[in-house]
C-alpha positions as CSV (number, residue, x, y, z in Angstrom):
1,M,0.0,0.0,0.0
2,F,2.6,2.6,1.2
3,K,6.2,2.5,0.0
4,R,9.2,4.2,1.3
5,L,11.1,6.3,-0.9
6,S,14.9,5.6,-1.1
7,M,16.7,8.3,0.8
8,A,20.5,9.2,0.7
9,D,20.8,9.0,4.5
10,E,19.1,5.6,4.7
11,A,22.3,3.8,5.5
12,T,23.0,6.0,8.5
13,S,19.5,6.0,10.0
14,K,19.0,4.3,13.2
15,N,16.2,1.6,13.5
16,V,13.8,1.9,16.4
17,T,11.1,-0.6,17.6
18,V,7.5,0.5,18.6
19,V,4.7,-1.6,19.8
20,F,1.3,-1.2,18.3
21,E,-1.4,-3.3,20.0
22,G,1.2,-5.8,21.2
23,Q,2.8,-6.1,17.8
24,Q,6.5,-5.0,17.4
25,I,7.1,-2.7,14.5
26,D,10.6,-1.8,13.2
27,T,10.9,1.6,11.8
28,R,13.4,4.5,11.3
29,E,14.4,7.1,13.8
30,G,12.9,10.5,12.6
31,D,9.6,8.9,11.2
32,T,6.4,10.2,12.6
33,V,4.1,7.7,14.3
34,A,1.6,8.0,11.4
35,A,4.3,7.4,8.8
36,A,5.7,4.4,10.6
37,L,2.4,2.7,11.0
38,L,1.3,3.4,7.5
39,A,4.7,2.0,6.2
40,A,3.9,-1.2,8.4
41,G,0.6,-1.6,6.7
42,I,-1.6,-0.3,9.5
43,T,-4.2,2.0,8.1
44,T,-6.9,2.2,10.8
45,F,-5.9,4.5,13.6
46,R,-9.1,5.3,15.5
47,S,-12.9,4.8,15.2
48,T,-15.6,7.5,15.5
49,P,-17.6,7.8,18.7
50,I,-21.0,7.4,17.2
51,S,-20.8,4.9,14.3
52,S,-17.5,3.4,15.0
53,S,-16.3,4.1,11.5
54,P,-12.6,3.5,10.9
55,R,-10.4,6.5,10.3
56,S,-6.9,6.9,8.9
57,P,-4.5,9.8,8.6
58,Y,-5.6,12.3,6.0
59,C,-3.6,15.5,6.0
60,M,-0.3,14.4,7.6
61,M,0.3,17.9,8.9
62,G,-1.9,18.2,12.0
63,V,-4.9,19.9,10.7
64,C,-7.6,17.2,10.4
65,F,-7.3,15.1,13.7
66,E,-8.0,11.8,11.9
67,C,-4.8,10.2,13.1
68,L,-5.6,10.4,16.9
69,L,-4.0,7.6,18.8
70,E,-3.2,6.6,22.4
71,I,0.6,6.9,22.7
72,D,2.3,5.7,25.9
73,G,-1.1,5.9,27.8
74,V,-1.9,9.4,26.6
75,P,-5.1,9.7,24.6
76,N,-5.9,12.1,21.8
77,V,-2.3,12.3,20.3
78,Q,-1.9,13.3,16.7
79,A,0.2,10.6,15.3
80,C,1.4,12.8,12.4
81,Q,3.0,15.3,14.9
82,V,4.9,12.9,17.1
83,Q,8.2,11.2,16.1
84,V,8.8,7.6,17.0
85,R,10.9,6.6,20.1
86,D,12.3,3.2,20.9
87,G,9.9,1.2,23.0
88,M,7.0,3.5,22.4
89,R,3.6,1.8,23.1
90,I,0.8,2.8,20.7
91,N,-2.9,1.8,20.7
92,P,-5.8,2.7,18.4
93,Q,-8.3,5.1,19.8
94,R,-11.7,3.6,19.8
95,G,-14.7,5.9,20.3
96,A,-14.8,9.1,22.4
97,R,-12.0,9.8,25.0
98,R,-11.9,12.2,27.8
99,L,-9.9,15.3,27.2
100,V,-6.7,15.4,29.2
């Protein structure tokens, strides 16, 4: 579905491992959470509160809020605005969450 572009600095980039719903995903340092999950084939990030319709990242620049996830226990995090860190725990956001 999504394919990484070959980059000149690819050989020097560090690999990091994140955990999405208990599944380990290897990605590159510097990737956003949204880009890392999409590259791993994960396309549903959250579901809507009323109809439970699946949602995926749309704008990838922090405007649309379709990429909300729970990251390291914190709900309502925009995945396109956060860079991956080694050991990060990520879960989809299902339905409405309380505001923090």
